[in-house]
C-alpha positions, 0 to 999 in steps of 0.5 A, spaced: 776 270 137 772 269 131 774 262 132 772 262 138 765 264 135 764 259 129 765 254 134 760 256 139 755 258 133 756 250 131 755 247 138 749 251 138 746 249 133 748 242 133 745 242 140 739 246 138 737 242 131 741 234 133 738 230 126 738 234 120 731 235 118 728 238 125 725 245 124 730 251 129 726 253 134 722 259 134 725 267 134 722 271 141 717 276 139 722 282 137 721 288 141 726 295 141 730 292 146 731 284 144 736 282 138 732 280 132 735 276 126 730 275 119 731 271 113 728 271 106 730 268 099 730 273 094 734 270 088 734 264 085 739 261 080 740 253 078 746 253 082 746 259 087 741 262 091 740 268 095 739 270 102 737 278 105 738 278 112 735 283 117 739 284 124 736 289 129 740 290 136 746 285 134 753 287 134 755 279 130 750 275 127 752 269 123 748 264 117 750 257 116 748 252 110 745 245 111 749 242 105 745 237 102 750 231 101 753 231 107 747 234 111 753 238 116 753 244 118 757 249 115 759 256 116 759 259 110 757 266 111 757 272 116 754 279 117 756 283 123 752 289 125 752 296 129 746 295 134 742 298 129 738 295 123 742 292 118 741 288 112 746 284 108 744 279 102 748 272 103 750 269 096 750 261 097 752 258 090 755 251 088 749 248 089 745 242 086 739 244 082 732 243 083 734 241 091 732 244 098 737 247 103 736 249 110 739 255 111 740 258 119 742 265 123 744 266 129 745 273 132 747 276 138 750 282 143 757 282 147 757 275 144 752 272 147 747 269 143 739 270 144 736 269 136 736 263 132 732 262 126 732 257 119 729 257 113 728 253 107 731 255 100 730 252 093 735 253 088 731 254 081 727 249 077 729 243 074 735 241 070 734 241 063 736 235 061 735 235 054 741 237 048 740 244 044 737 243 038 741 244 033 749 244 031 753 240 036 751 240 042 755 238 048 753 238 055 758 238 061 758 236 069 764 238 073 767 235 079 765 241 083 758 242 082 758 248 078 756 245 072 751 240 072 749 237 065 750 244 063 750 246 056 756 249 054 757 253 046 762 250 040 766 255 036 768 253 029 776 253 028 776 261 026 777 261 033 782 256 034 787 257 040 794 256 039 793 251 046 788 246 043 788 239 044 786 235 038 781 230 038 780 225 032 774 222 031 774 216 025 768 212 023 772 207 018 775 203 024 769 200 029 768 196 035 762 194 038 755 195 038 752 199 044 745 196 048 745 201 054 745 204 060 742 205 067 741 202 074 739 197 079 732 197 080 733 193 087 728 191 093 730 197 097 729 202 090 722 199 089 720 200 097 723 207 096 719 209 090 713 207 092 713 211 098 713 217 094 707 221 091 705 218 085 707 225 082 713 226 084 715 219 083 713 220 076 717 225 075 724 222 078 722 217 074 721 220 067 727 224 069 731 217 068 728 214 064 724 218 058 727 217 052 727 225 050 725 229 056 729 224 061 737 222 061 734 216 057 737 210 062 734 203 058 738 198 061 735 195 069 738 190 074 732 186 078 735 181 083 731 174 082 729 174 089 731 178 094 738 181 094 742 184 101 738 191 099 730 188 099 726 188 105 727 180 107 731 174 105 726 171 099 726 166 093 720 165 089 720 157 092 722 158 100 718 151 101 722 145 099 718 142 091 717 146 086 710 147 086 710 152 091 714 156 086 710 162 086 711 170 086 714 173 093 709 178 096 715 183 096 716 183 088 708 183 087 707 189 092 713 194 090 718 191 085 712 190 079 708 196 080 715 200 079 717 196 073 711 197 070 711 205 071 718 204 068 716 201 061 710 205 061 715 211 060 720 208 056 718 200 053 725 200 051 728 199 057 731 192 058 732 188 064 737 184 066 737 179 073 741 175 077 740 171 084 742 172 091 741 165 093 738 159 091 732 156 095 734 154 102 733 147 101 736 146 094 743 148 099 749 144 102 755 146 106 761 150 101 766 144 104 761 138 105 755 135 103 750 137 109 745 140 108 746 148 109 739 152 112 744 160 111 741 165 107 748 167 107 753 162 103 753 154 102 753 152 095 748 149 090 746 141 092 749 138 085 742 134 086 738 140 085 742 142 078 735 140 074 730 143 079 734 150 080 735 150 072 727 149 072 726 154 078 730 159 073 726 158 067 720 159 071 721 165 074 724 167 067 716 165 065 713 167 070 716 175 069 715 174 062 707 172 064 707 178 067 710 184 062 717 184 064 721 181 058 728 179 061 734 181 056 739 176 060 741 172 066 747 170 070 746 164 075 749 167 081 751 175 082 757 174 084 759 167 085 766 168 089 763 172 094 759 167 099 760 172 106 753 177 103 746 177 107 744 173 101 749 169 097 751 162 094 758 160 092 759 157 086 766 156 083 767 156 076 767 149 076 761 148 078 757 154 075 760 150 068 757 144 069 751 147 071 750 151 065 752 145 060 748 140 064 742 144 066 740 150 065 743 152 058 738 145 056 733 147 059 732 154 056 733 150 049 727 145 051 723 152 054 724 156 048 727 162 052 731 167 048 733 170 054 741 170 055 746 167 059 751 171 061 756 168 066 760 170 072 758 177 074 763 178 079 770 183 079 775 185 074 780 181 078 778 174 077 779 173 069 781 165 069 774 163 071 770 166 065 776 163 060 775 156 063 768 157 062 769 159 055 774 153 053 769 148 054 765 148 048 759 144 051 758 150 056 760 155 051 755 154 046 749 156 051 753 163 054 752 170 050 757 173 054 760 175 061 758 181 066 762 185 071 764 188 077 769 193 079 770 192 087 777 189 085 783 189 078 781 193 073 777 195 067 783 193 062 782 186 063 776 185 059 781 186 054 784 179 056 776 176 056 775 179 048 780 176 046 779 169 049 772 169 045 772 175 041 764 173 039 761 173 046 759 180 048 762 183 055 757 187 060 758 191 066 753 190 071 755 193 078 758 198 082 756 202 088 757 208 091 758 210 099 761 212 105 767 210 104 768 215 098 763 220 099 766 226 094 762 227 089 767 230 084 772 224 085 766 218 085 764 221 078 771 222 075 773 215 077 766 212 074 767 216 067 774 213 067 775 207 070 767 204 069 764 207 064 769 209 058 774 204 061 769 198 060 767 201 053 774 202 052 775 194 052 770 192 048 763 192 053 756 193 051 752 196 057 754 199 063 749 197 069 750 201 077 747 199 083 741 202 087 736 207 084 734 210 090 736 209 097 734 212 103 738 217 108 740 211 112 742 208 106 737 203 106 732 199 107 738 194 107 740 187 110 745 185 116 750 182 112 749 185 106 752 193 104 750 198 110 754 204 107 751 204 101 749 210 097 744 210 091 743 213 084 738 219 088 737 218 096 731 220 099 729 223 106 725 217 107 723 221 115 718 225 110 715 225 105 720 221 100 721 228 095 727 230 099 732 227 094 740 228 094 743 226 086 749 223 087 755 221 082 751 215 079 746 219 076 751 223 072 755 218 070 750 214 067 746 220 064 752 222 060 752 216 057 746 215 055 743 222 053 750 221 047 750 213 046 744 210 043 741 203 043 745 200 037 751 206 037 757 203 035 763 205 038 768 207 033 776 209 033 778 215 037 783 219 040 786 225 044 793 227 048 790 229 056 783 227 056 780 220 055 774 218 051 770 213 047 766 215 040 760 212 037 756 213 031 749 213 032 743 209 029 740 216 026 747 218 023 750 223 028 756 222 031 758 222 039 763 222 044 764 222 052 770 226 054 773 226 061 778 231 063 781 229 069 787 236 069 785 241 074 785 247 069 781 247 063 783 244 057 781 247 050 779 242 045 779 242 037 774 235 035 776 233 027 771 229 026 768 226 018 762 231 020 766 237 021 771 241 026 770 245 031 772 247 038 770 246 046 773 248 052 773 243 057 773 245 064 777 242 069 776 235 072 769 235 069 765 230 063 762 232 057 758 229 053 757 231 045 753 230 040 754 232 033 
C-alpha cells in the first residue's frame, strides 16, 4: 500500500509540475469539510531546513523535496493524519548552503488526493570561504555534501589517537613552483554571467576570484575565436585577408565585460588561450590540398602558416590593448580531435614546423612575452610533446606543454618532465557532465587524478572547463559537447540567479584557498591518503589531502612548523594551512 501511495504521489506531481521550476497548483479554499495542507519553513542551517506541516481533515499526506542537483522529485518525508488538525516538523538535510529548494506537499482522505501545495525553502546564509584567522586552519568538503568548505578543528598531539595515520611534511625537498587554479570563461559562460543582475554577478565572481573574501581563483582560459561553447562559430578574421582582422562582436559584447569585472576583483588573474579553429580561408582538407570550408575539421594550409602566426600575434596584441594580458597560448586546442563543432587537425609534425618556422619567430619579432605551450590534449599521447621537444629549433620557442584528462592517466606527465625538466607542465581542461552526474564521485576523482595527480607529476597550474552553463547545459554548439556541466549551473529561464554549485567549484576551490601563487611543492607522504604539500610565499605550509575511504581517518601531521591531529571525514578532501 505504501509503495502504491508513493508511486501515486510521484505520478501526481509529475503530471501537475512537469518541468522543474513551475509553480504548483493553488490549494482549494479551506472549509470545515475539505482536506487542507499548509507548509512553512521554520528553521534553517547551512545544510538543513525544517518545514512545519499543518494538516486538516487528512488521513494521509506526503512531502517531497525537489533536489537542487538532479531536479527530480524525491520522496523524502511523510506524515500521517488522524482526520484531525495535525502538525509535524520535517527535516531535510544534506543540502547546499545558500540554495533555494522547493518542497511539495500532497494530502487527502481514503487515498484520494485532493490538495497539493508547494513552497520554496532556503538553507541559511552563505558559505564562508575564509579560513579561521589563527593556528592550524583546515576546511573540508565531503562527497555526501554534509560538509562544504566547512572548518574543522585541529588538536595537539597530546590527544594522539592510537589509530592515527601519520602524514609527514618535509620542506627541505622542493619541486616545482605553483602558478594557479581556475576555470574557463567560455563564450557561453560570459553570456550567462552577462544575463545576471549586476549584484548577483558580482556576488558569484567575488566568491570565485576574490583573493581573501572568496576562493581566490587566479587562472582562467579563454578561446581564440569561438569554441563549442559559443553563441556561433567565428574567428576574428572571417573574411579572407588580415586587413579584415578585428574583435568579434560576441567577444566585445560578452567576454570583454566579464573579463574586466574579474580583473577588477582580482588583478592578479592570469589569462591563457587556445584557438579551436583557424579562419576557414586558411584551412584545407586534412587528406588533400583541397579548400575546406567547414568549421569542424580540416587542417591549416601550409601556405598560410605565416598569416596564421600573424593572426595569433594580432589577437594577443589586441587583447592586451583592451587590458587583457595574455600569459600563454597553445597553437591549437585538442589538435588530434577534429570532430568538434569548431576544430582543426594539427599533427605533431605540423605543430613543430609551424612553431619553428612561423609562430616562434613571429612572437619574437613582435617582442611578445606571451608563452607558447604545445599539445593541449589528453594524457594518452605523450610522443606529440616528446617529438617537438627533441627538435631544438622548435623547442627553443616552447615554454611548456598543456594537458587534458579525457584519456590516459596523469602519471604520464612524469615522462614529460623526464623528457625535458626545463619545460613547464600545465593542466588546461577537463569537464563534468551527464555521463558522470554524481557529485561525490566527480569531486574525489578530480582531486585524485587531476588536481593532486598532475601536481605530484610536476604540473604548475590546473584549469578546468566551463565556469557557468545554464540548466540546458548551454548555450552550446551542435557537434560540440551538449552534455557538459559548469562549475556553476544557472537557471536560464528565470533571472539567472538560481545556482547549482557542482564538483569543479569545490575541487578548484580547495586548491586555490590553500596554495598561493609562487608556492613550492615540497615532499610529503602519508599512508592511506593522497596529498600534495606546499610552502607558500608568506612562509605558511599547506596541504591538500584526499581521504578516499568510506570511514573517517584520524591523522597526525608532522612538519617543521609543528605537529597536530585532524580527523578526516570519510570520502572527503581537506585543505590545511599552518
